[in-house]
C-alpha positions as CSV (number, residue, x, y, z in Angstrom):
1,X,11.2,-2.2,-12.5
2,X,13.2,-2.3,-9.1
3,X,12.8,-4.9,-6.3
4,X,14.0,-4.1,-3.0
5,X,14.0,-5.8,0.1
6,X,13.2,-2.7,2.5
7,X,12.9,-5.3,6.0
8,X,12.7,-9.1,6.2
9,X,9.7,-9.9,4.0
10,X,8.8,-6.5,2.8
11,X,9.6,-5.7,-0.8
12,X,9.5,-1.9,-2.2
13,X,8.7,-2.4,-6.4
14,X,9.7,1.2,-8.5
15,X,8.1,1.6,-11.6
16,X,7.2,4.3,-13.3
17,X,8.0,7.1,-10.5
18,X,5.3,5.2,-8.3
19,X,6.6,2.6,-5.6
20,X,4.5,-0.2,-4.1
21,X,4.9,-3.2,-1.9
22,X,4.5,-7.2,-1.6
23,X,4.7,-8.4,1.8
24,X,5.4,-12.1,2.5
25,X,4.4,-14.1,5.6
26,X,3.2,-17.1,6.1
27,X,0.1,-17.6,4.6
28,X,1.0,-16.0,1.3
29,X,0.8,-12.7,0.0
30,X,-0.1,-9.2,-0.1
31,X,0.3,-6.5,-2.3
32,X,0.0,-2.7,-0.8
33,X,-1.1,-0.2,-3.8
34,X,-1.0,-1.0,-7.4
35,X,1.3,1.1,-9.1
36,X,0.0,2.3,-12.4
37,X,-1.3,0.1,-15.3
38,X,1.9,-0.8,-16.8
39,X,2.8,-1.9,-13.0
40,X,1.3,-5.4,-14.0
41,X,4.5,-6.2,-15.9
42,X,6.7,-5.5,-12.8
43,X,3.9,-7.4,-10.8
44,X,4.6,-10.4,-12.3
45,X,8.4,-10.1,-13.0
46,X,8.5,-9.2,-9.1
47,X,7.1,-12.4,-8.9
48,X,9.1,-14.3,-10.4
49,X,12.2,-13.0,-8.6
50,X,10.2,-14.1,-5.5
51,X,9.7,-17.9,-6.9
52,X,5.9,-17.0,-6.3
53,X,2.5,-16.5,-8.4
54,X,-0.6,-14.8,-8.8
55,X,-2.4,-18.2,-6.6
56,X,-0.3,-16.8,-3.3
57,X,-1.6,-13.4,-3.2
58,X,-4.0,-13.2,-0.4
59,X,-5.3,-9.6,-0.9
60,X,-4.3,-5.9,-2.1
61,X,-4.5,-3.2,-0.3
62,X,-4.7,0.2,-1.7
63,X,-3.8,3.1,0.6
64,X,-6.1,5.5,-1.1
65,X,-7.5,5.7,-4.3
66,X,-5.5,8.4,-6.5
67,X,-4.4,6.6,-10.3
68,X,-0.8,6.0,-9.0
69,X,-2.1,3.9,-6.6
70,X,-4.7,1.8,-8.3
71,X,-3.3,0.9,-11.8
72,X,-3.6,-2.9,-12.0
73,X,-6.0,-3.3,-9.0
74,X,-9.0,-4.3,-11.5
75,X,-6.9,-6.7,-13.4
76,X,-5.3,-8.7,-10.2
77,X,-9.0,-8.6,-8.6
78,X,-10.8,-10.0,-12.5
79,X,-7.7,-12.3,-13.8
80,X,-6.7,-13.9,-9.9
81,X,-9.8,-13.0,-8.3
82,X,-7.7,-11.5,-5.4
83,X,-10.3,-9.0,-3.1
84,X,-9.3,-5.5,-3.0
85,X,-9.3,-3.4,0.1
86,X,-9.8,0.5,0.1
87,X,-11.3,2.7,2.6
88,X,-15.2,3.1,1.8
89,X,-14.4,7.2,1.5
90,X,-11.9,6.4,-1.6
91,X,-14.5,4.3,-3.3
92,X,-15.8,7.0,-5.4
93,X,-12.2,7.8,-6.4
94,X,-11.4,4.5,-7.3
95,X,-13.6,4.9,-10.1
96,X,-12.5,8.1,-11.2
97,X,-8.9,8.7,-10.0
98,X,-8.1,11.9,-11.6
99,X,-11.2,13.9,-10.0
100,X,-9.6,14.7,-6.5
101,X,-9.2,17.8,-4.8
102,X,-6.2,20.1,-5.9
103,X,-5.2,23.8,-4.7
104,X,-4.8,25.0,-8.6
105,X,-5.7,23.9,-11.8
106,X,-4.0,20.7,-13.2
107,X,-2.5,22.8,-16.0
108,X,-1.2,25.3,-13.8
109,X,1.3,21.9,-12.4
110,X,2.1,21.3,-15.8
111,X,2.9,25.0,-17.4
112,X,5.1,25.8,-13.8
113,X,6.4,22.6,-12.5
114,X,9.3,21.9,-15.1
115,X,11.0,19.6,-12.9
116,X,7.7,17.2,-13.0
117,X,8.4,16.8,-16.9
118,X,9.6,13.3,-16.6
119,X,7.2,11.8,-14.1
120,X,4.6,13.6,-16.5
121,X,6.0,12.0,-19.2
122,X,6.5,8.6,-17.4
123,X,2.6,8.4,-16.2
124,X,1.7,9.4,-19.7
125,X,3.4,6.5,-21.2
126,X,2.0,3.9,-18.2
127,X,-1.1,5.0,-19.2
128,X,-1.7,6.6,-15.4
129,X,-4.7,8.9,-16.6
């Protein structure tokens, strides 16, 4: 996990080939996207490094419902009572995040895009699917 302040009060967390953000202001923290399920550990480490806790998080904003954006959303909602916001059109996708449209079958990508193998391996290892 890598934690980088990209602008004052805006922190990017990189883990498992995904990025998500923590935004600080005077009212608390907003998390933007939720990585993959194992990003929960990265969230806890990032909060520790910022001197903050789960109780400081006021909201989680999901930019969309793909599997690499919704990772710890349900855990944050259920364990810390943090409201989760996503566009109404993406609500069904958050329930079935692998069922979004593609130009080609997933197997085509897996069999032809060899440079993506480390990313696919990381997604499997981090329970992204």
